[in-house]
C-alpha positions as CSV (number, residue, x, y, z in Angstrom):
1,X,-169.5,-128.8,205.2
2,X,-171.5,-129.6,202.3
3,X,-170.7,-133.1,200.6
4,X,-169.2,-133.1,197.2
5,X,-172.3,-134.0,195.6
6,X,-175.6,-132.1,195.0
7,X,-177.1,-132.7,198.9
8,X,-177.5,-130.0,201.3
9,X,-175.8,-128.4,204.2
10,X,-178.9,-128.4,206.5
11,X,-181.3,-131.2,207.6
12,X,-184.9,-130.8,206.0
13,X,-188.1,-131.0,208.1
14,X,-190.5,-133.8,206.7
15,X,-193.9,-134.7,208.0
16,X,-193.9,-138.5,207.3
17,X,-196.9,-140.6,207.2
18,X,-197.4,-143.9,209.3
19,X,-196.4,-147.1,207.2
20,X,-195.7,-145.2,204.0
21,X,-192.6,-146.2,202.5
22,X,-190.1,-143.5,201.6
23,X,-186.9,-143.5,199.5
24,X,-183.9,-141.3,201.0
25,X,-181.2,-140.1,198.8
26,X,-177.8,-141.3,199.5
27,X,-176.0,-140.1,196.5
28,X,-176.9,-136.3,196.6
29,X,-178.3,-136.0,193.0
30,X,-182.0,-136.1,193.4
31,X,-183.4,-132.4,192.7
32,X,-186.0,-133.5,195.3
33,X,-184.0,-133.5,198.4
34,X,-184.0,-135.5,200.7
35,X,-185.9,-138.1,198.8
36,X,-184.7,-140.0,195.7
37,X,-185.9,-139.2,192.3
38,X,-183.9,-141.8,190.4
39,X,-181.3,-139.6,189.6
40,X,-178.6,-142.1,190.9
41,X,-179.3,-144.4,187.7
42,X,-177.8,-142.0,185.5
43,X,-174.9,-140.9,187.6
44,X,-174.2,-144.3,188.4
45,X,-174.3,-143.6,192.2
46,X,-175.1,-145.4,195.1
47,X,-179.0,-146.4,195.7
48,X,-181.4,-145.0,198.2
49,X,-182.3,-146.1,201.6
50,X,-186.0,-147.2,201.9
51,X,-187.5,-146.7,205.1
52,X,-190.9,-145.8,206.9
53,X,-192.2,-145.3,210.0
54,X,-194.5,-146.7,212.6
55,X,-196.5,-143.7,213.3
56,X,-197.0,-140.4,211.8
57,X,-194.2,-137.8,213.3
58,X,-192.5,-134.7,211.8
59,X,-188.5,-135.7,211.6
60,X,-185.4,-133.8,210.2
61,X,-183.7,-135.5,207.2
62,X,-180.2,-135.4,206.4
63,X,-179.1,-133.7,203.3
64,X,-175.3,-133.7,203.6
65,X,-175.2,-137.3,203.4
66,X,-172.7,-137.7,206.5
67,X,-175.2,-138.8,209.1
68,X,-174.2,-141.6,211.1
69,X,-177.8,-142.6,211.6
70,X,-179.3,-142.3,208.0
71,X,-181.8,-141.0,206.9
72,X,-181.9,-138.8,210.2
73,X,-179.7,-135.8,210.7
74,X,-177.5,-136.4,213.5
75,X,-175.7,-133.1,213.3
76,X,-172.6,-134.0,211.1
77,X,-173.0,-131.2,208.6
78,X,-171.5,-128.9,211.9
């Protein structure tokens, strides 16, 4: 199920760098999914979640915005 916003319906695999801040889009308006591009400002939508990881790793980030474990996909899109 796709959220009523422009997010997606499948997670996106991302290679994250250690100790780098990432801004995960929470509103679905970003054209740079799953990351925020500032589109929430014009849409007056929710602000992103800023996060980092302690060591470099590959993760699957949610695009449906229904996850209970943001920013990571938990299968809620099924």
